[in-house]
Gaussian input, Z-matrix of N, CA and C with variables (Angstrom, degrees):
# hf/3-21g

backbone

0 1
 N
 C     1     B1
 C     2     B2     1     A1
 N     3     B3     2     A2     1     D1
 C     4     B4     3     A3     2     D2
 C     5     B5     4     A4     3     D3
 N     6     B6     5     A5     4     D4
 C     7     B7     6     A6     5     D5
 C     8     B8     7     A7     6     D6
 N     9     B9     8     A8     7     D7
 C    10    B10     9     A9     8     D8
 C    11    B11    10    A10     9     D9
 N    12    B12    11    A11    10    D10
 C    13    B13    12    A12    11    D11
 C    14    B14    13    A13    12    D12
 N    15    B15    14    A14    13    D13
 C    16    B16    15    A15    14    D14
 C    17    B17    16    A16    15    D15
 N    18    B18    17    A17    16    D16
 C    19    B19    18    A18    17    D17
 C    20    B20    19    A19    18    D18
 N    21    B21    20    A20    19    D19
 C    22    B22    21    A21    20    D20
 C    23    B23    22    A22    21    D21
 N    24    B24    23    A23    22    D22
 C    25    B25    24    A24    23    D23
 C    26    B26    25    A25    24    D24
 N    27    B27    26    A26    25    D25
 C    28    B28    27    A27    26    D26
 C    29    B29    28    A28    27    D27
 N    30    B30    29    A29    28    D28
 C    31    B31    30    A30    29    D29
 C    32    B32    31    A31    30    D30
 N    33    B33    32    A32    31    D31
 C    34    B34    33    A33    32    D32
 C    35    B35    34    A34    33    D33
 N    36    B36    35    A35    34    D34
 C    37    B37    36    A36    35    D35
 C    38    B38    37    A37    36    D36
 N    39    B39    38    A38    37    D37
 C    40    B40    39    A39    38    D38
 C    41    B41    40    A40    39    D39
 N    42    B42    41    A41    40    D40
 C    43    B43    42    A42    41    D41
 C    44    B44    43    A43    42    D42
 N    45    B45    44    A44    43    D43
 C    46    B46    45    A45    44    D44
 C    47    B47    46    A46    45    D45
 N    48    B48    47    A47    46    D46
 C    49    B49    48    A48    47    D47
 C    50    B50    49    A49    48    D48
 N    51    B51    50    A50    49    D49
 C    52    B52    51    A51    50    D50
 C    53    B53    52    A52    51    D51
 N    54    B54    53    A53    52    D52
 C    55    B55    54    A54    53    D53
 C    56    B56    55    A55    54    D54
 N    57    B57    56    A56    55    D55
 C    58    B58    57    A57    56    D56
 C    59    B59    58    A58    57    D57
 N    60    B60    59    A59    58    D58
 C    61    B61    60    A60    59    D59
 C    62    B62    61    A61    60    D60
 N    63    B63    62    A62    61    D61
 C    64    B64    63    A63    62    D62
 C    65    B65    64    A64    63    D63
 N    66    B66    65    A65    64    D64
 C    67    B67    66    A66    65    D65
 C    68    B68    67    A67    66    D66
 N    69    B69    68    A68    67    D67
 C    70    B70    69    A69    68    D68
 C    71    B71    70    A70    69    D69
 N    72    B72    71    A71    70    D70
 C    73    B73    72    A72    71    D71
 C    74    B74    73    A73    72    D72
 N    75    B75    74    A74    73    D73
 C    76    B76    75    A75    74    D74
 C    77    B77    76    A76    75    D75
 N    78    B78    77    A77    76    D76
 C    79    B79    78    A78    77    D77
 C    80    B80    79    A79    78    D78
 N    81    B81    80    A80    79    D79
 C    82    B82    81    A81    80    D80
 C    83    B83    82    A82    81    D81
 N    84    B84    83    A83    82    D82
 C    85    B85    84    A84    83    D83
 C    86    B86    85    A85    84    D84
 N    87    B87    86    A86    85    D85
 C    88    B88    87    A87    86    D86
 C    89    B89    88    A88    87    D87
 N    90    B90    89    A89    88    D88
 C    91    B91    90    A90    89    D89
 C    92    B92    91    A91    90    D90
 N    93    B93    92    A92    91    D91
 C    94    B94    93    A93    92    D92
 C    95    B95    94    A94    93    D93
 N    96    B96    95    A95    94    D94
 C    97    B97    96    A96    95    D95
 C    98    B98    97    A97    96    D96
 N    99    B99    98    A98    97    D97
 C   100   B100    99    A99    98    D98
 C   101   B101   100   A100    99    D99
 N   102   B102   101   A101   100   D100
 C   103   B103   102   A102   101   D101
 C   104   B104   103   A103   102   D102
 N   105   B105   104   A104   103   D103
 C   106   B106   105   A105   104   D104
 C   107   B107   106   A106   105   D105
 N   108   B108   107   A107   106   D106
 C   109   B109   108   A108   107   D107
 C   110   B110   109   A109   108   D108
 N   111   B111   110   A110   109   D109
 C   112   B112   111   A111   110   D110
 C   113   B113   112   A112   111   D111
 N   114   B114   113   A113   112   D112
 C   115   B115   114   A114   113   D113
 C   116   B116   115   A115   114   D114
 N   117   B117   116   A116   115   D115
 C   118   B118   117   A117   116   D116
 C   119   B119   118   A118   117   D117
 N   120   B120   119   A119   118   D118
 C   121   B121   120   A120   119   D119
 C   122   B122   121   A121   120   D120
 N   123   B123   122   A122   121   D121
 C   124   B124   123   A123   122   D122
 C   125   B125   124   A124   123   D123
 N   126   B126   125   A125   124   D124
 C   127   B127   126   A126   125   D125
 C   128   B128   127   A127   126   D126
 N   129   B129   128   A128   127   D127
 C   130   B130   129   A129   128   D128
 C   131   B131   130   A130   129   D129
 N   132   B132   131   A131   130   D130
 C   133   B133   132   A132   131   D131
 C   134   B134   133   A133   132   D132
 N   135   B135   134   A134   133   D133
 C   136   B136   135   A135   134   D134
 C   137   B137   136   A136   135   D135
 N   138   B138   137   A137   136   D136
 C   139   B139   138   A138   137   D137
 C   140   B140   139   A139   138   D138
 N   141   B141   140   A140   139   D139
 C   142   B142   141   A141   140   D140
 C   143   B143   142   A142   141   D141
 N   144   B144   143   A143   142   D142
 C   145   B145   144   A144   143   D143
 C   146   B146   145   A145   144   D144
 N   147   B147   146   A146   145   D145
 C   148   B148   147   A147   146   D146
 C   149   B149   148   A148   147   D147
 N   150   B150   149   A149   148   D148
 C   151   B151   150   A150   149   D149
 C   152   B152   151   A151   150   D150
 N   153   B153   152   A152   151   D151
 C   154   B154   153   A153   152   D152
 C   155   B155   154   A154   153   D153
 N   156   B156   155   A155   154   D154
 C   157   B157   156   A156   155   D155
 C   158   B158   157   A157   156   D156
 N   159   B159   158   A158   157   D157
 C   160   B160   159   A159   158   D158
 C   161   B161   160   A160   159   D159
 N   162   B162   161   A161   160   D160
 C   163   B163   162   A162   161   D161
 C   164   B164   163   A163   162   D162
 N   165   B165   164   A164   163   D163
 C   166   B166   165   A165   164   D164
 C   167   B167   166   A166   165   D165
 N   168   B168   167   A167   166   D166
 C   169   B169   168   A168   167   D167
 C   170   B170   169   A169   168   D168
 N   171   B171   170   A170   169   D169
 C   172   B172   171   A171   170   D170
 C   173   B173   172   A172   171   D171
 N   174   B174   173   A173   172   D172
 C   175   B175   174   A174   173   D173
 C   176   B176   175   A175   174   D174
 N   177   B177   176   A176   175   D175
 C   178   B178   177   A177   176   D176
 C   179   B179   178   A178   177   D177
 N   180   B180   179   A179   178   D178
 C   181   B181   180   A180   179   D179
 C   182   B182   181   A181   180   D180
 N   183   B183   182   A182   181   D181
 C   184   B184   183   A183   182   D182
 C   185   B185   184   A184   183   D183
 N   186   B186   185   A185   184   D184
 C   187   B187   186   A186   185   D185
 C   188   B188   187   A187   186   D186
 N   189   B189   188   A188   187   D187
 C   190   B190   189   A189   188   D188
 C   191   B191   190   A190   189   D189
 N   192   B192   191   A191   190   D190
 C   193   B193   192   A192   191   D191
 C   194   B194   193   A193   192   D192
 N   195   B195   194   A194   193   D193
 C   196   B196   195   A195   194   D194
 C   197   B197   196   A196   195   D195
 N   198   B198   197   A197   196   D196
 C   199   B199   198   A198   197   D197
 C   200   B200   199   A199   198   D198
 N   201   B201   200   A200   199   D199
 C   202   B202   201   A201   200   D200
 C   203   B203   202   A202   201   D201
 N   204   B204   203   A203   202   D202
 C   205   B205   204   A204   203   D203
 C   206   B206   205   A205   204   D204
 N   207   B207   206   A206   205   D205
 C   208   B208   207   A207   206   D206
 C   209   B209   208   A208   207   D207
 N   210   B210   209   A209   208   D208
 C   211   B211   210   A210   209   D209
 C   212   B212   211   A211   210   D210
 N   213   B213   212   A212   211   D211
 C   214   B214   213   A213   212   D212
 C   215   B215   214   A214   213   D213
 N   216   B216   215   A215   214   D214
 C   217   B217   216   A216   215   D215
 C   218   B218   217   A217   216   D216
 N   219   B219   218   A218   217   D217
 C   220   B220   219   A219   218   D218
 C   221   B221   220   A220   219   D219
 N   222   B222   221   A221   220   D220
 C   223   B223   222   A222   221   D221
 C   224   B224   223   A223   222   D222
 N   225   B225   224   A224   223   D223
 C   226   B226   225   A225   224   D224
 C   227   B227   226   A226   225   D225
 N   228   B228   227   A227   226   D226
 C   229   B229   228   A228   227   D227
 C   230   B230   229   A229   228   D228
 N   231   B231   230   A230   229   D229
 C   232   B232   231   A231   230   D230
 C   233   B233   232   A232   231   D231
 N   234   B234   233   A233   232   D232
 C   235   B235   234   A234   233   D233
 C   236   B236   235   A235   234   D234
 N   237   B237   236   A236   235   D235
 C   238   B238   237   A237   236   D236
 C   239   B239   238   A238   237   D237
 N   240   B240   239   A239   238   D238
 C   241   B241   240   A240   239   D239
 C   242   B242   241   A241   240   D240
 N   243   B243   242   A242   241   D241
 C   244   B244   243   A243   242   D242
 C   245   B245   244   A244   243   D243
 N   246   B246   245   A245   244   D244
 C   247   B247   246   A246   245   D245
 C   248   B248   247   A247   246   D246
 N   249   B249   248   A248   247   D247
 C   250   B250   249   A249   248   D248
 C   251   B251   250   A250   249   D249
 N   252   B252   251   A251   250   D250
 C   253   B253   252   A252   251   D251
 C   254   B254   253   A253   252   D252
 N   255   B255   254   A254   253   D253
 C   256   B256   255   A255   254   D254
 C   257   B257   256   A256   255   D255
 N   258   B258   257   A257   256   D256
 C   259   B259   258   A258   257   D257
 C   260   B260   259   A259   258   D258
 N   261   B261   260   A260   259   D259
 C   262   B262   261   A261   260   D260
 C   263   B263   262   A262   261   D261

   B1=1.4267
   B2=1.6376
   B3=1.3738
   B4=1.3731
   B5=1.6181
   B6=1.2197
   B7=1.4825
   B8=1.4840
   B9=1.2655
   B10=1.5034
   B11=1.5060
   B12=1.3440
   B13=1.3947
   B14=1.6494
   B15=1.3346
   B16=1.4178
   B17=1.4225
   B18=1.2112
   B19=1.3629
   B20=1.5742
   B21=1.3418
   B22=1.3295
   B23=1.4915
   B24=1.3305
   B25=1.4899
   B26=1.4964
   B27=1.3449
   B28=1.4374
   B29=1.4981
   B30=1.2946
   B31=1.6252
   B32=1.5043
   B33=1.3369
   B34=1.5122
   B35=1.5562
   B36=1.4794
   B37=1.2463
   B38=1.5394
   B39=1.3502
   B40=1.4876
   B41=1.5290
   B42=1.2573
   B43=1.4604
   B44=1.5335
   B45=1.3733
   B46=1.4062
   B47=1.6258
   B48=1.2922
   B49=1.5102
   B50=1.4691
   B51=1.4203
   B52=1.5074
   B53=1.5352
   B54=1.3770
   B55=1.4374
   B56=1.5514
   B57=1.3125
   B58=1.4664
   B59=1.4552
   B60=1.3567
   B61=1.3625
   B62=1.4486
   B63=1.3895
   B64=1.4978
   B65=1.6094
   B66=1.3445
   B67=1.5771
   B68=1.4270
   B69=1.3926
   B70=1.5139
   B71=1.4986
   B72=1.3297
   B73=1.4961
   B74=1.5493
   B75=1.2890
   B76=1.4489
   B77=1.4675
   B78=1.3530
   B79=1.4644
   B80=1.5560
   B81=1.2564
   B82=1.5128
   B83=1.4540
   B84=1.4134
   B85=1.5085
   B86=1.5167
   B87=1.2489
   B88=1.4648
   B89=1.5358
   B90=1.3647
   B91=1.3194
   B92=1.5486
   B93=1.4221
   B94=1.4569
   B95=1.6101
   B96=1.1834
   B97=1.5828
   B98=1.5624
   B99=1.3490
   B100=1.4668
   B101=1.4836
   B102=1.3915
   B103=1.4698
   B104=1.4814
   B105=1.2683
   B106=1.5184
   B107=1.3881
   B108=1.3407
   B109=1.4017
   B110=1.5018
   B111=1.3919
   B112=1.4087
   B113=1.4829
   B114=1.2866
   B115=1.4472
   B116=1.3953
   B117=1.3934
   B118=1.5389
   B119=1.4915
   B120=1.3392
   B121=1.4074
   B122=1.5011
   B123=1.3308
   B124=1.4447
   B125=1.6075
   B126=1.1847
   B127=1.5580
   B128=1.4920
   B129=1.3906
   B130=1.4377
   B131=1.5574
   B132=1.4251
   B133=1.4059
   B134=1.6142
   B135=1.2228
   B136=1.4827
   B137=1.5416
   B138=1.3246
   B139=1.5000
   B140=1.5197
   B141=1.1794
   B142=1.4919
   B143=1.5061
   B144=1.2232
   B145=1.5519
   B146=1.5424
   B147=1.3270
   B148=1.4386
   B149=1.6320
   B150=1.2814
   B151=1.5047
   B152=1.5214
   B153=1.3189
   B154=1.5152
   B155=1.5848
   B156=1.3633
   B157=1.4982
   B158=1.5055
   B159=1.3711
   B160=1.4924
   B161=1.3828
   B162=1.4112
   B163=1.4600
   B164=1.5799
   B165=1.2823
   B166=1.4177
   B167=1.6522
   B168=1.3131
   B169=1.4517
   B170=1.5135
   B171=1.3066
   B172=1.5804
   B173=1.5213
   B174=1.2956
   B175=1.5403
   B176=1.5351
   B177=1.3974
   B178=1.3892
   B179=1.5864
   B180=1.3410
   B181=1.2834
   B182=1.4803
   B183=1.4488
   B184=1.3599
   B185=1.5251
   B186=1.2950
   B187=1.4991
   B188=1.5137
   B189=1.4123
   B190=1.4013
   B191=1.5521
   B192=1.2846
   B193=1.4842
   B194=1.5509
   B195=1.3275
   B196=1.6488
   B197=1.4942
   B198=1.2872
   B199=1.5006
   B200=1.6069
   B201=1.2084
   B202=1.4556
   B203=1.5868
   B204=1.2642
   B205=1.3679
   B206=1.6005
   B207=1.3940
   B208=1.5398
   B209=1.5653
   B210=1.3235
   B211=1.4758
   B212=1.4549
   B213=1.4071
   B214=1.4918
   B215=1.6201
   B216=1.4062
   B217=1.4645
   B218=1.5951
   B219=1.3277
   B220=1.4445
   B221=1.5148
   B222=1.2668
   B223=1.4967
   B224=1.4824
   B225=1.3699
   B226=1.3724
   B227=1.5770
   B228=1.3497
   B229=1.4803
   B230=1.5435
   B231=1.4028
   B232=1.5797
   B233=1.4446
   B234=1.4225
   B235=1.5226
   B236=1.4996
   B237=1.3921
   B238=1.4206
   B239=1.4906
   B240=1.3400
   B241=1.4722
   B242=1.5594
   B243=1.2608
   B244=1.4617
   B245=1.6633
   B246=1.2356
   B247=1.4408
   B248=1.4832
   B249=1.3450
   B250=1.5061
   B251=1.4799
   B252=1.3518
   B253=1.4961
   B254=1.6034
   B255=1.2320
   B256=1.5807
   B257=1.6764
   B258=1.2814
   B259=1.3953
   B260=1.5568
   B261=1.2795
   B262=1.5012
   B263=1.4473
   A1=108.87
   A2=121.59
   A3=117.03
   A4=108.45
   A5=111.38
   A6=124.23
   A7=114.72
   A8=120.05
   A9=121.57
   A10=103.21
   A11=118.46
   A12=123.00
   A13=108.70
   A14=116.75
   A15=118.45
   A16=116.06
   A17=124.96
   A18=131.21
   A19=112.25
   A20=117.84
   A21=124.89
   A22=117.72
   A23=122.28
   A24=124.86
   A25=99.18
   A26=122.68
   A27=125.76
   A28=110.91
   A29=110.18
   A30=118.75
   A31=104.85
   A32=115.66
   A33=121.68
   A34=101.21
   A35=112.90
   A36=125.36
   A37=109.90
   A38=117.84
   A39=116.96
   A40=114.04
   A41=119.86
   A42=119.81
   A43=112.29
   A44=119.82
   A45=119.45
   A46=102.88
   A47=113.79
   A48=116.53
   A49=112.38
   A50=112.99
   A51=120.05
   A52=117.52
   A53=113.92
   A54=116.27
   A55=114.68
   A56=118.25
   A57=120.86
   A58=110.53
   A59=124.64
   A60=127.62
   A61=111.77
   A62=111.72
   A63=120.17
   A64=105.12
   A65=112.01
   A66=105.43
   A67=114.32
   A68=114.36
   A69=119.90
   A70=105.36
   A71=109.03
   A72=123.16
   A73=109.35
   A74=118.34
   A75=117.35
   A76=110.68
   A77=112.52
   A78=125.53
   A79=107.52
   A80=122.12
   A81=121.80
   A82=106.46
   A83=108.61
   A84=123.17
   A85=106.00
   A86=121.30
   A87=124.02
   A88=109.18
   A89=116.89
   A90=126.01
   A91=111.75
   A92=111.62
   A93=115.26
   A94=116.83
   A95=115.46
   A96=138.50
   A97=108.40
   A98=120.11
   A99=122.69
   A100=105.52
   A101=109.25
   A102=121.05
   A103=108.39
   A104=120.91
   A105=123.51
   A106=112.38
   A107=117.72
   A108=129.41
   A109=113.89
   A110=122.76
   A111=121.64
   A112=110.13
   A113=122.21
   A114=125.85
   A115=107.78
   A116=114.02
   A117=117.51
   A118=109.39
   A119=123.18
   A120=124.63
   A121=113.23
   A122=121.41
   A123=119.66
   A124=108.64
   A125=115.07
   A126=117.98
   A127=112.10
   A128=119.55
   A129=122.10
   A130=106.72
   A131=113.66
   A132=119.82
   A133=110.27
   A134=112.19
   A135=119.18
   A136=107.04
   A137=116.25
   A138=132.86
   A139=111.62
   A140=116.70
   A141=124.59
   A142=113.78
   A143=117.74
   A144=123.62
   A145=105.91
   A146=118.02
   A147=126.71
   A148=104.84
   A149=121.48
   A150=126.07
   A151=106.69
   A152=117.99
   A153=118.33
   A154=106.14
   A155=119.77
   A156=121.70
   A157=111.18
   A158=111.21
   A159=114.12
   A160=113.17
   A161=122.45
   A162=124.13
   A163=106.55
   A164=118.87
   A165=116.81
   A166=115.07
   A167=109.61
   A168=112.77
   A169=115.55
   A170=108.26
   A171=111.16
   A172=115.02
   A173=115.23
   A174=118.37
   A175=109.02
   A176=120.28
   A177=124.03
   A178=112.86
   A179=119.33
   A180=127.73
   A181=108.98
   A182=119.49
   A183=126.60
   A184=109.12
   A185=119.06
   A186=120.52
   A187=106.58
   A188=111.92
   A189=120.15
   A190=110.20
   A191=109.94
   A192=118.96
   A193=117.18
   A194=112.48
   A195=118.41
   A196=103.23
   A197=115.51
   A198=127.92
   A199=106.90
   A200=110.64
   A201=115.33
   A202=113.71
   A203=127.88
   A204=124.85
   A205=115.68
   A206=108.67
   A207=111.76
   A208=114.65
   A209=115.48
   A210=118.44
   A211=113.91
   A212=115.97
   A213=119.31
   A214=112.37
   A215=117.77
   A216=120.11
   A217=105.61
   A218=118.57
   A219=116.21
   A220=116.46
   A221=104.71
   A222=113.59
   A223=110.52
   A224=118.34
   A225=121.55
   A226=109.34
   A227=112.89
   A228=124.78
   A229=107.81
   A230=115.20
   A231=117.36
   A232=111.81
   A233=114.20
   A234=114.83
   A235=108.54
   A236=115.74
   A237=118.56
   A238=107.32
   A239=122.05
   A240=127.81
   A241=99.44
   A242=125.52
   A243=125.49
   A244=108.24
   A245=121.04
   A246=120.99
   A247=118.01
   A248=119.87
   A249=125.02
   A250=109.46
   A251=111.69
   A252=123.35
   A253=107.50
   A254=111.95
   A255=118.82
   A256=100.63
   A257=119.52
   A258=118.94
   A259=110.32
   A260=111.41
   A261=124.05
   A262=111.67
   D1=136.20
   D2=-180.00
   D3=-93.87
   D4=121.25
   D5=-179.11
   D6=-115.81
   D7=-15.83
   D8=-173.01
   D9=-157.92
   D10=162.71
   D11=174.72
   D12=-70.60
   D13=152.74
   D14=178.86
   D15=159.01
   D16=-160.13
   D17=176.92
   D18=-99.82
   D19=123.94
   D20=-174.97
   D21=-128.32
   D22=134.96
   D23=178.92
   D24=-89.40
   D25=122.24
   D26=176.91
   D27=-110.17
   D28=128.31
   D29=179.63
   D30=-118.42
   D31=120.09
   D32=-177.69
   D33=-114.33
   D34=144.89
   D35=165.36
   D36=-73.00
   D37=100.75
   D38=-173.95
   D39=-71.29
   D40=-19.19
   D41=174.58
   D42=-80.71
   D43=-13.15
   D44=-175.02
   D45=-147.47
   D46=62.28
   D47=-175.86
   D48=-96.98
   D49=112.47
   D50=-179.48
   D51=-80.66
   D52=-3.65
   D53=-173.30
   D54=-133.11
   D55=179.22
   D56=178.79
   D57=-82.51
   D58=-3.29
   D59=178.79
   D60=-74.28
   D61=148.60
   D62=171.23
   D63=-121.08
   D64=158.55
   D65=176.35
   D66=-64.85
   D67=145.36
   D68=-177.35
   D69=165.30
   D70=-172.45
   D71=178.35
   D72=-97.82
   D73=121.85
   D74=176.94
   D75=-129.28
   D76=149.49
   D77=168.49
   D78=-86.21
   D79=119.00
   D80=-174.45
   D81=-116.15
   D82=131.55
   D83=177.25
   D84=-108.96
   D85=130.44
   D86=-175.72
   D87=-109.81
   D88=122.26
   D89=172.65
   D90=-134.71
   D91=81.28
   D92=-172.57
   D93=-37.03
   D94=129.10
   D95=18.36
   D96=-101.64
   D97=21.93
   D98=-174.31
   D99=-121.12
   D100=155.98
   D101=163.76
   D102=-121.34
   D103=131.05
   D104=167.87
   D105=-96.10
   D106=126.69
   D107=-177.99
   D108=-104.24
   D109=119.57
   D110=170.91
   D111=-115.00
   D112=125.68
   D113=176.58
   D114=-67.29
   D115=128.15
   D116=-175.84
   D117=-68.48
   D118=-32.56
   D119=-178.19
   D120=-81.40
   D121=-44.08
   D122=-170.56
   D123=-103.42
   D124=-23.23
   D125=-176.05
   D126=88.41
   D127=-8.22
   D128=-178.29
   D129=-68.33
   D130=147.79
   D131=-169.72
   D132=-139.12
   D133=163.68
   D134=172.93
   D135=-160.65
   D136=162.51
   D137=176.43
   D138=-104.44
   D139=128.02
   D140=176.43
   D141=-130.08
   D142=137.62
   D143=179.48
   D144=-72.43
   D145=128.23
   D146=-171.62
   D147=-65.94
   D148=-40.52
   D149=-179.91
   D150=-59.12
   D151=-45.73
   D152=-170.54
   D153=-76.87
   D154=-33.82
   D155=169.46
   D156=-50.46
   D157=-50.74
   D158=-176.93
   D159=-60.19
   D160=-38.01
   D161=178.93
   D162=-69.89
   D163=-41.54
   D164=-179.74
   D165=-64.03
   D166=-35.58
   D167=171.39
   D168=-61.94
   D169=-45.03
   D170=176.72
   D171=-62.43
   D172=-21.12
   D173=177.81
   D174=-96.09
   D175=-2.68
   D176=175.41
   D177=74.08
   D178=27.52
   D179=-179.92
   D180=-90.91
   D181=-34.43
   D182=-177.24
   D183=-137.88
   D184=128.67
   D185=172.49
   D186=-118.48
   D187=128.72
   D188=173.34
   D189=-115.08
   D190=106.43
   D191=178.74
   D192=-103.98
   D193=113.72
   D194=-178.24
   D195=-60.26
   D196=143.20
   D197=172.16
   D198=-91.11
   D199=142.84
   D200=-177.85
   D201=-64.15
   D202=131.65
   D203=-168.14
   D204=-61.47
   D205=-35.97
   D206=177.94
   D207=-64.78
   D208=-11.63
   D209=175.62
   D210=-100.67
   D211=-5.64
   D212=-176.14
   D213=-61.18
   D214=-43.95
   D215=-176.39
   D216=-68.30
   D217=-34.87
   D218=177.66
   D219=-63.25
   D220=-42.90
   D221=-179.22
   D222=-65.16
   D223=-42.45
   D224=-176.08
   D225=-62.94
   D226=-46.24
   D227=179.80
   D228=-55.38
   D229=-48.66
   D230=176.63
   D231=-55.72
   D232=-46.39
   D233=-171.65
   D234=-63.72
   D235=-38.45
   D236=-173.96
   D237=-67.63
   D238=-41.44
   D239=-176.13
   D240=-68.06
   D241=-46.81
   D242=-171.41
   D243=-68.17
   D244=-30.01
   D245=177.89
   D246=-84.26
   D247=-6.37
   D248=173.72
   D249=-66.95
   D250=144.65
   D251=178.01
   D252=-70.49
   D253=139.87
   D254=-179.75
   D255=-81.04
   D256=120.29
   D257=171.98
   D258=-100.44
   D259=129.91
   D260=-175.78
   D261=-111.77

């Protein structure tokens, strides 16, 4: 459940997805009553209502797992490295 801004791993039931989210790693900004999601890899984003996300999590349709803060820098560095163009 999203309780604060930060890095979250989002898992979505693709066969019953009630949101615009897809499974992946997102940076989440909270501005009650909404959360703004930005995909760490693609930069794509969307807004979702926090109350609806809570309901969808209770139903098992969406799972929002906070990433541990000490891993956040490492994950950000990996995503930056992975998104670089390969020079041949």
